[in-house]
C-alpha positions in Angstrom: -36.2 53.9 29.1 -35.7 50.1 29.4 -39.0 48.9 30.7 -39.3 50.9 33.9 -35.6 51.7 34.2 -34.1 55.0 33.0 -30.8 55.4 31.2 -29.3 58.7 30.0 -28.8 59.0 26.3 -26.1 60.9 24.3 -27.3 62.8 21.3 -25.2 62.0 18.2 -27.4 63.2 15.4 -31.0 63.7 14.5 -31.2 60.0 13.7 -28.9 58.5 16.4 -28.8 58.4 20.2 -26.4 56.3 22.2 -27.3 55.0 25.7 -26.1 52.4 28.2 -28.4 49.6 29.2 -29.2 49.8 32.9 -28.6 46.8 35.2 -31.6 44.7 36.0 -32.2 41.8 38.4 -34.2 39.7 35.9 -33.8 38.3 32.4 -36.2 38.6 29.5 -37.4 41.3 27.0 -37.7 44.9 28.0 -39.4 47.6 25.9 -37.2 50.5 24.9 -38.6 54.0 24.4 -37.0 57.3 23.7 -38.0 60.3 25.8 -36.9 63.9 26.6 -36.3 65.9 29.8 -40.0 66.7 29.9 -40.9 63.0 30.2 -42.3 62.9 26.8 -41.8 59.4 25.3 -42.2 58.1 21.8 -45.1 55.9 20.9 -42.9 53.4 19.0 -41.2 50.8 21.2 -38.3 48.5 20.5 -37.4 45.3 22.4 -34.1 44.8 24.2 -33.4 41.2 25.5 -31.7 40.8 28.9 -30.0 37.5 29.4 -27.8 35.9 32.0 -24.1 36.7 31.7 -22.3 34.4 29.2 -19.5 32.4 30.8 -16.7 30.4 29.2 -15.4 27.4 31.1 -13.2 25.5 28.5 -11.9 25.8 24.9 -11.1 22.6 23.0 -8.5 22.2 21.5 -6.1 24.7 23.1 -3.7 24.6 20.2 -4.7 25.6 16.7 -3.2 26.1 13.2 -2.1 29.5 12.0 -3.7 28.6 8.7 -7.2 28.6 10.3 -10.1 26.4 9.3 -10.1 24.3 12.5 -13.1 23.3 14.5 -13.1 24.8 18.0 -15.7 23.8 20.7 -16.3 26.4 23.4 -17.8 25.1 26.7 -19.6 27.4 29.1 -23.1 28.5 30.1 -25.9 30.8 29.1 -25.1 30.6 25.4 -28.1 31.9 23.4 -29.4 30.6 20.0 -29.1 34.0 18.4 -27.9 35.0 14.9 -25.9 37.7 16.6 -23.8 35.3 18.8 -20.2 35.8 17.8 -16.7 34.6 18.9 -13.4 36.4 18.5 -9.8 35.3 18.6 -7.6 38.1 19.7 -10.1 40.6 18.5 -10.7 38.9 15.2 -14.4 38.0 14.9 -15.7 34.7 13.6 -19.1 35.2 12.1 -19.9 31.5 11.4 -20.6 30.6 15.0 -22.7 27.4 15.4 -24.9 27.2 18.5 -25.1 23.6 19.8 -26.7 24.1 23.2 -26.7 26.6 26.1 -23.4 25.2 27.1 -21.7 24.4 23.8 -20.7 26.6 20.8 -18.6 25.5 17.8 -16.7 27.8 15.5 -14.2 27.5 12.6 -11.0 29.5 13.3 -9.8 32.2 11.1 -6.1 32.5 10.0 -4.0 33.8 12.9 -0.6 35.1 13.7 1.7 32.7 15.7 1.4 33.1 19.5 -1.4 33.3 22.0 -4.9 34.4 20.9 -7.5 35.4 23.6 -10.9 33.8 23.2 -14.0 36.1 23.7 -17.7 35.7 23.1 -20.5 38.1 22.6 -24.2 37.9 22.0 -24.3 41.3 20.2 -20.7 42.2 19.0 -20.7 45.0 21.6 -20.7 43.4 25.0 -17.7 41.1 25.0 -17.2 38.6 27.7 -13.5 38.8 28.7 -12.3 35.3 29.5 -9.1 33.9 30.9 -8.9 31.4 28.0 -6.5 31.6 25.2 -5.4 29.2 22.4 -1.9 28.7 21.2 -1.5 29.5 17.5 1.3 27.4 16.0 2.6 26.5 12.6 0.9 23.2 11.6 2.8 20.0 10.6 2.1 18.5 7.2 2.1 14.8 6.3 3.1 14.0 2.7 3.6 10.2 2.5 4.0 7.0 4.3 6.3 4.0 3.5 5.3 1.2 3.2 1.6 1.7 2.6 0.6 -1.9 3.3 1.3 -4.6 5.7 0.0 -7.8 7.3 -3.2 -8.0 9.3 -1.2 -9.1 12.3 0.4 -5.7 12.4 4.0 -4.9 13.4 4.9 -3.1 10.1 7.4 -0.3 10.7 5.8 2.7 9.0 7.9 5.8 8.2 5.8 9.0 7.9 7.4 11.9 6.0 6.3 15.5 6.2 7.2 18.9 7.5 7.2 21.0 10.7 6.8 18.2 13.2 7.3 19.9 16.5 9.9 18.5 18.9 7.7 19.6 21.8 4.6 17.7 20.6 3.4 14.1 21.0 2.1 12.3 17.9 -0.2 9.4 17.1 -0.6 7.4 13.9 -4.2 6.9 13.1 -5.4 3.9 11.0 -9.0 4.9 10.7 -10.1 4.8 14.4 -7.2 2.7 15.6 -4.4 4.9 17.1 -0.8 3.9 17.9 2.0 6.1 19.3 4.5 7.6 16.9 8.2 8.2 17.6 9.5 11.6 16.5 12.8 11.1 14.5 13.2 14.7 13.4 11.1 17.6 12.2 10.3 15.8 9.0 10.0 12.1 10.0 7.9 10.0 12.3 8.0 6.2 12.9 5.1 4.0 14.1 4.2 0.3 14.0 0.9 -0.7 12.3 -1.6 -2.3 14.7 -3.4 -5.6 14.1 -6.6 -5.1 12.0 -8.9 -6.8 9.6 -8.0 -7.0 5.9 -8.8 -3.9 4.0 -7.9 -0.3 3.3 -7.7 2.1 6.2 -7.5 5.9 6.0 -4.2 7.1 7.5 -3.8 10.3 9.4 -1.5 11.7 12.1 -2.7 13.4 15.3 -0.6 15.9 17.0 -1.5 16.1 20.7 0.1 19.6 21.1 0.3 20.6 17.4 -2.4 20.6 14.7 -1.6 19.2 11.3 -2.6 18.7 7.7 -2.4 15.8 5.3 -1.6 16.9 1.8 -3.8 14.2 0.2 -5.8 11.2 1.4 -3.4 8.5 2.5 -4.4 4.9 3.0 -2.7 1.9 4.6 -3.8 -1.5 3.3 -3.9 -4.4 5.8 -3.4 -7.7 3.9 -4.0 -11.3 4.8 -0.7 -13.1 5.2 0.7 -14.5 1.9 0.9 -18.3 1.8 3.3 -20.2 -0.5 1.9 -23.5 -1.5 4.5 -24.7 -4.0 7.3 -23.6 -6.3 8.1 -24.8 -9.8 10.6 -25.9 -10.6 12.1 -27.1 -7.3 15.5 -27.6 -8.8 17.8 -25.9 -11.3 21.4 -25.3 -12.4 23.8 -23.3 -10.4 24.1 -20.8 -13.2 20.5 -19.6 -12.5 18.8 -17.2 -15.0 15.6 -19.1 -15.5 12.1 -18.4 -14.3 10.6 -19.7 -11.1 6.9 -19.8 -10.5 5.5 -19.4 -7.0 1.9 -20.7 -6.3 0.0 -19.6 -3.2 -2.6 -17.3 -1.7 -3.0 -13.6 -0.8 -0.2 -12.4 -3.1 -0.2 -8.7 -3.9 1.8 -6.3 -6.1 4.6 -4.7 -4.2 7.8 -3.1 -5.3 9.4 -4.4 -2.0 8.4 -8.0 -2.7 11.5 -10.3 -3.0 12.3 -14.0 -3.6 15.0 -15.1 -1.2 17.3 -18.0 -1.9 19.1 -18.2 1.4 21.3 -15.1 1.2 20.5 -14.0 -2.3 17.3 -12.1 -3.1 15.7 -11.1 -6.4 12.7 -9.0 -7.5 9.3 -10.4 -8.1 6.9 -10.2 -11.0 3.3 -10.1 -9.8 1.0 -12.1 -12.1 -2.1 -12.7 -9.8 -3.1 -13.1 -6.2 -2.2 -16.8 -6.5 0.9 -16.7 -8.9 4.2 -14.9 -8.8 7.4 -15.3 -10.8 11.0 -14.5 -10.3 14.4 -15.3 -11.9 16.5 -17.8 -10.1 19.9 -16.2 -9.2 23.2 -18.2 -9.4 23.9 -20.4 -6.4 26.0 -23.3 -5.0 25.1 -26.9 -5.7 22.9 -28.4 -3.1 19.6 -27.6 -1.3 18.8 -24.1 -0.2 15.9 -22.6 1.7 13.4 -20.6 -0.4 11.3 -17.8 1.1 9.7 -14.5 0.2 9.3 -11.1 1.8 6.5 -8.6 1.3 6.8 -5.1 2.7 9.7 -6.3 4.9 7.7 -9.2 6.2 9.2 -12.7 5.9 7.1 -15.5 4.4 8.6 -19.0 4.4 6.3 -22.1 4.5 9.5 -24.2 4.5 10.2 -24.7 0.8 13.5 -26.0 -0.6 15.1 -25.2 -3.9 17.9 -27.5 -5.0 20.8 -26.2 -7.1 22.4 -28.8 -9.4 25.5 -28.8 -11.6 24.6 -27.5 -15.1 23.8 -30.2 -17.7 26.2 -30.3 -20.6 25.6 -32.5 -23.6 28.7 -33.8 -25.4 27.6 -36.4 -27.9 24.6 -38.4 -29.2 25.2 -42.0 -30.4 24.2 -42.8 -33.0 23.8 -39.4 -34.6 21.0 -40.5 -37.0 17.9 -42.6 -36.7 14.8 -43.7 -38.5 11.8 -41.3 -39.0 9.4 -43.8 -37.4 11.4 -43.7 -34.2 11.5 -46.5 -31.6 15.3 -46.8 -31.6 17.2 -46.4 -28.3 20.1 -43.9 -28.5 22.7 -42.9 -26.0 23.3 -39.3 -24.7 26.7 -38.6 -23.3 27.5 -35.5 -21.2 27.8 -34.3 -17.6 25.5 -33.1 -14.8 22.9 -35.9 -15.3 21.0 -36.8 -12.2 18.9 -39.8 -11.3 15.4 -38.3 -11.3 12.1 -38.7 -13.1 12.3 -35.0 -13.8 15.1 -35.5 -16.3 13.9 -35.5 -19.9 15.3 -35.1 -23.3 13.8 -32.6 -25.9 14.0 -34.1 -29.3 13.1 -31.4 -31.7 9.8 -30.2 -30.1 9.0 -33.6 -28.4 9.7 -34.1 -24.7 10.7 -37.8 -24.0 11.6 -39.7 -20.8 15.1 -40.7 -20.1 16.8 -43.6 -18.4 19.7 -42.7 -16.1 22.8 -44.8 -16.6 25.5 -42.7 -15.0 26.1 -39.0 -14.3 27.5 -38.9 -17.8 25.2 -41.3 -19.7 21.5 -41.3 -20.5 19.4 -43.4 -22.8 16.3 -42.4 -24.6 13.8 -43.9 -27.1 13.5 -41.9 -30.2 10.0 -40.5 -31.0 8.8 -40.4 -34.6 9.8 -37.3 -36.5 9.8 -36.1 -40.2 13.1 -36.5 -42.1 15.6 -33.8 -41.4 17.9 -32.5 -38.6 16.7 -31.7 -35.1 18.3 -30.6 -31.9 18.5 -32.9 -28.9 18.9 -31.3 -25.5 18.4 -32.3 -21.8 16.4 -30.7 -19.0 16.0 -31.5 -15.3 13.1 -29.1 -14.7 11.5 -28.2 -18.1 12.4 -24.5 -17.4 16.1 -24.6 -18.6 17.7 -26.8 -21.2 21.2 -27.9 -22.0 23.1 -27.1 -25.2 21.7 -28.9 -28.2 23.3 -31.6 -30.4 22.2 -32.1 -34.0 20.5 -35.4 -34.8 19.4 -36.5 -38.3 16.2 -38.4 -39.0 16.4 -40.4 -42.2 13.9 -42.4 -44.1 14.2 -46.3 -43.8 14.9 -47.9 -47.2 13.4 -51.3 -48.0 14.1 -53.6 -51.1 11.0 -53.8 -53.3 11.9 -55.9 -56.4 15.0 -58.0 -57.1 15.7 -59.1 -60.7 16.7 -61.8 -61.2 15.4 -63.3 -58.0 17.7 -66.4 -58.1 21.2 -67.3 -59.4 24.0 -69.9 -59.1 25.9 -70.4 -55.9 29.2 -69.4 -57.5 27.8 -65.8 -57.8 29.1 -63.3 -60.2 25.8 -62.4 -61.8 24.4 -58.9 -62.0 21.3 -58.3 -59.8 19.0 -55.3 -60.0 17.4 -54.2 -56.7 14.6 -51.7 -56.8 14.1 -49.8 -53.5 11.2 -48.2 -51.7 10.8 -46.2 -48.5 
């Protein structure tokens, strides 16, 4: 007996009777007693709870992964906060059902076979509410990497997303934290999207499939960087043979395998030293001015700097080829490729000295003081590359100290002893 309503029971064993709950026009608890045909009822009562019929109105999302472990929210009415509330997908029960409210229930999906899975709900695992709602179980896509993984804060970087199982029937979005942009499907393993504008910093990157769930193999991040700025380059000129180092000073530099120094049509790799200093090796070029720029992650950075290629400096001869150790003498350097510029210097041993331009083949310098011995003299126009070297000898200056005798006849012919000193 359920309250005052009778229900016939079926004897199964001395410890088990099965009966069907009778319909009632109210909700709430009803006492349950066991009786016999002689209207004798047990003194012990149990409670059976009548509730309004559970209804399902919506399931979100409607496409789930065959791997399971996805959050599904079921919308409806008359959901009860009971430990016995359970949801099934095509007959497969989900025990970890989370009651949110009388109209919302959240579950984590179990692994499923591909196809349609009917969604049902029950308050007791016996009375199942058959709904007309199903979810599509599909093979999920996987995201494995993105190239490049950084770009400017202004956005516009073309990002290539690599992975597996991208469905040709699905629409995809690239998600930079909470910022989403549409993605173009190239094939079942490649997506393309353009980075949005954002503040500088590291943003978690994911892909959202509108009609297909997906997984990201590991945490991926896209770094938005403030635009690099080139303040100056050193040197700003060099020989057409190239091969020497160029330093780039600026702001917001970052290490990137795609960073390149660009000398008009030629480009070379970059050595990252700090956020304000980079270095690259100047490639060969034609004599004359050429535009200098850089690129980071396929973004062009110019700031309108000019690098001037000059003919290589070649040193032929030094006249005279020796000089005093105290220096001060003016000597002549002969060669080719000399230019009229304050940047042109001569390296005498380890001492850098100014030069005076005479012609494209002649320079003059004033010797610095050096110890006695041979040194190399070379010429530079930028202090980063030097011409070939010519040997120059420093010699001590010899002075007469004592002359004996110190006087003699005008006809000459007498022996004179001269004692010398340095």
